[in-house]
N, C-alpha and C positions, 0 to 999 in steps of 0.2 A: 193882540192876536189878530192875524188876518182871517180872511174868510175860510181859508183852508185848514185852520186849526193849528197854525205855526206861529211862533212869536215873531212879531215884527221888530226888526232891529234897524237902526239907522246905518246908512252906507259909510258914514264917517265916524271916527271915534273908536275907542276900544270896545271890544265885545266883552261884556260882563257875563261870566258864567252864571248859570242858575244854581239854585241850591242843590238840586239833584245831581247836576254835573259836577259840582265841587265835591260832593260826597263820593262820587265814583272815582274821581282823581285821587282823593286821599286814600281810598282803599287800594288802588292800583299802584301807588308809589313804591311800597316795599317790594312789590314784584318787579317793577321796572329797575330798581336799584340792584336787585339780585341778578337780573338779566344782563344789566350793563357790566356788573363785575365779572360775570361768566364770559361775556363777549370780549371783555378786555383780556382776561386770561387766555382765551382762545386766540385772539389776534396777536397776543405776545408770543405764544408758541408758534403760530403760523409765521410770524415775523422772523424768528430764529431759523425755522426750516427754510423759509424763503431766502434768507441771507446765505444759507449754506448751498441752496440750489443755485443761487446767483453766482457764488464763488466758483462752483463746479462748471457752470455754464461758461463763465469767463475763462476758466482754465481750458475747457474744450475748444472754445473759440481761438485760444492762442495756438492750439494744436491743429487747427483747421488748415488744410493745404492751400497754397496761394492760388490765385486766379490763374486759369489756364492749365492747371495740373491735370484735369481730366483729359484735355486734348493731347497733352504731352504723353500721358499714359496710353492712350489709344494709338498714337503714333509709334510709340515704343513697341506695343504689341504687334503692330503691323510690320514694323521693321525686323523685329525678332522672328516673325514667321518667315519673312522673306529670306533672312540669313539661314534659318533652319532648313528651309527648303533647298536653298542653294547648296548647302553642305551635304544634305541627305541625297540630293540628286546628282552629286559629283560634278557640279558646275562652277567650282571655285576657280579653277584655272581659267575658265572662259570669262568669268567676271573680272578676274585680275588682268587678263589680256585686253579686255574691253577698256578698262580704266586706264591701263598703260597706253593704249592706242589713243584715247582721248587726250591724255596728258601730253603725249608727244605731238599730237596734232596741233594743240594750242601753242606749244613751244615752237614748232616749225612755223606757224603763222606769225609768231613774234620775231622770226629771223634767226632761230638757232638750229636750223636744219643742217645736216652734214653734207657739204657739197664736195668734199675731197678727203681721201684717206691716203697717207704716206705709209707705205708698208715696206719693211726691211728685214732681212735675215732668212727669208723663206727659201728652201731648196727642194724639199720633197713635197710640201703642201702647196696647194694652189691658193690664189687670193680668195676665191669663192669659198674654199674650205675654211680658211682662217676667219673670214667674215661670219660664216655660219657658226663656227665654234664660239667666237666672241659674242655672238648675239647682235651683231650690227646688221641692220637691214636698211633699205631705202627709206623706210619711215621713221627710223630712230632719230631722236633729237640730241644735239650735243649737250643741251642744258641738263637733261635728265639721265644721260648715260652714266652708269656706274662703272668707273674705270677699275676699281678694285674687283668687282664682280667679273668684268670682262677679262681681266688678267687671271683670275682664279679659274674661269672656264677655259681659257687657253691652255693653262698648265695641266688640265685634266687629260689633254691629249698626249699619248705616250711619245709622239715625235717631238713635242715642244719641251725642252728642258727648262726654259725661262722666257718670260715675256714682259714687256713694259707697254702701257697704254697711256697716252697723254692727250689732253684736250688742248687745241689751239684756237681759242675763241677769235671770231664768233662762229666759224662754220667748218673748221677742219680737225682731223683726228690723225694721230700718229701711232702706229703699232710697230714695235720691233720685237722679233722673236729670235731665240737661239734654239736651233734644231739639234736633236741627237742624230748621230750618224749610225748607219747599219754596220755592226761590228762582226757578227757571227750568226750562225744558225743554231738553234737549240731544239733538240728532239726530246719530248717528254710524253709518255703515254701514247705513242704512236703518232703524235702530231708534231710538226716542225713549224717553228716561228722564227722571225727575224728579231735579234736582240741588239741592244746598244752595249757599249763597253761597261756600263754600270749594271747590266743584267736586266734592264727594262725591256719587256716584250713589246716590239713596235707594231708588228702586224704578222698575220699568218704568212707562211712561205708560199707565195703565189706568183712571184715575179722572177723571171729568168736572170735578171741583171744582178741578183744576189746569189746565184747558184755557186759561184766560186769562193764564197765566204767560208771560213773554218767551221766545222760541224762539232758540236758538243752534245753529248747524250747523258741523260740521267737526271734525277731529282737533285736540285741544288747545284747543278753545273753552271747555270747562267751567271750568278753573281761572282763565281770563282774563275770564269773563263778568261778574263783579261790578265790576271796574274799568271795563270798557268801558260797562256799563250806567250807572255813575255819571257818566261823560262824557256820555252821551246824555240824561241827566236834566237837563242844563243847556239843552236845546233841547226844551221840552215839546211844541211844535207838531210837530216832526219826529218825536218819540217817539210821538206819537199815530197817526202814519201808518206806523209800522214794523211789518212782519210778521215778519221774521227777520234776525238778524245772522249772517253767513256769514264764517268765518275761512278765508282762502285760504292754502294751503301753510304754515299756522301762522305767517304773517308779517303779513298785513294783513287789513282787514275790508272786506266788501261789505255794503250795506244793501239788503234786498229790502222794498220798500214794498207796501202793501196794494193799490195800483193796478197792480202789476206792474212798476214801474220799479226798475232796479238802479242803485245809487249805488256807484261804485268809489272807495274811499278810499285815500290813500297809506299807506305803511308807517310813516312818521314825520310829525309835525306834523299829527296828525289833527284837532285842535281848529281849526287854521286852515282846513282843508278844509270842516268842518262850518259854520264862520262864513260861509264863501263860499257854500255851498249855501243856507243860510237867507236870505242877502242876495239871492240870485238868485230865490228863490221869493217873497220879499216884494216885489221890484221888478218881476219879469217873470212871476211865477206859473209858473215852469218845471216845477214838480212836477205842475201840472194840465194840462199839454199832452200831446199825443199822441206820447209819446216812449218809447223802450225802455230807454235807459241814459244815465247822466251819468258821465263819467270825470273825476275830480278828482285823478288821480295826479300830474299835472305841475303845478308851482306857478304857471306863467305862462300857462296856457290851460285852458279847459273844453271838453271834447269831448261833444257830444250826439248820440245816435243816435236817429233817428226811426223810428217803426213803418212797416211796409210801406205801410199806407194813407196815413199822413201823408207818406211820401216820394213816393209816386205823385202825391198831390194837389199837392205842392210842385213836382214836375217839370212837371206840366200848367200850374201857375200861371206858371212861368218861361217856358214855350213861349208862352203868351198875351202875356206882357209883351215878348217878343222882338220888335224893330222889323222891319217888312216891307221888303224891298229896293225902291228906287225904280225906276220904269219896268218894262217888261215885255219879254218875248221878242218879237223881230220875226218 
């Protein structure tokens, strides 16, 4: 024992426990065995739970988004906001025009600018009008010009019956159109327009150079004008006196002559009625008389209505021809 009351032990060699220390260890052994067995049970349970947690974490790791996903999501949100604002603000057309302009600029820089346009078939429309309708401008590029769209745009104009658009690379364009011709005038609802022979309304009646065209009046008269005028052409003398052809209830025609006489034609067998009218005018000059209308709707009779002056003169003539009674009053 050292001077401090502690057992002195050598620095080398095994340390031998004292008697009191051995007894304490023996008494504590059962407790340590019980604690070790409890710890083993606990660590076993924690090991199972840990394995389950590890499996779930591995599964979660497999579902974890790839790198850069956050940046992509943020960019998508910004882009979506821009698109929403563009649509909500009504700027879609402006954006499309800008993109189209940028695209054409790049193509023109590459040598695909349109340097010449060969145009054929135009009579009524001018070159500038055709280019504007087709969507061809000085900035358009041949590479990105949609010929199908240009052709469809041209055909929306009522004067153009058909059109072809061809690209001639690298820098030329050819447009060929087939125009409709002004055929007649059509009055509907108090408005007069110029129509083609297929009934297409070409434009409002504003030009004097179409004043001499035949006039058709009434709903449904435009698409039937060509066939009816072909029938009237068989009677040139009657056609020369015609002012307007009026379609009544979309069923039958009336003729308004230049002298104010109305000729009422039947719904069917119109050629027979016209033959009858021409025969009456040839034999009795009926169209030159002071009458208001001629009704040919019934096949077995002709009804003529006199003007007021002619009717009054006829009544007076009949009175003069009426015989006087014989004798007198007493």
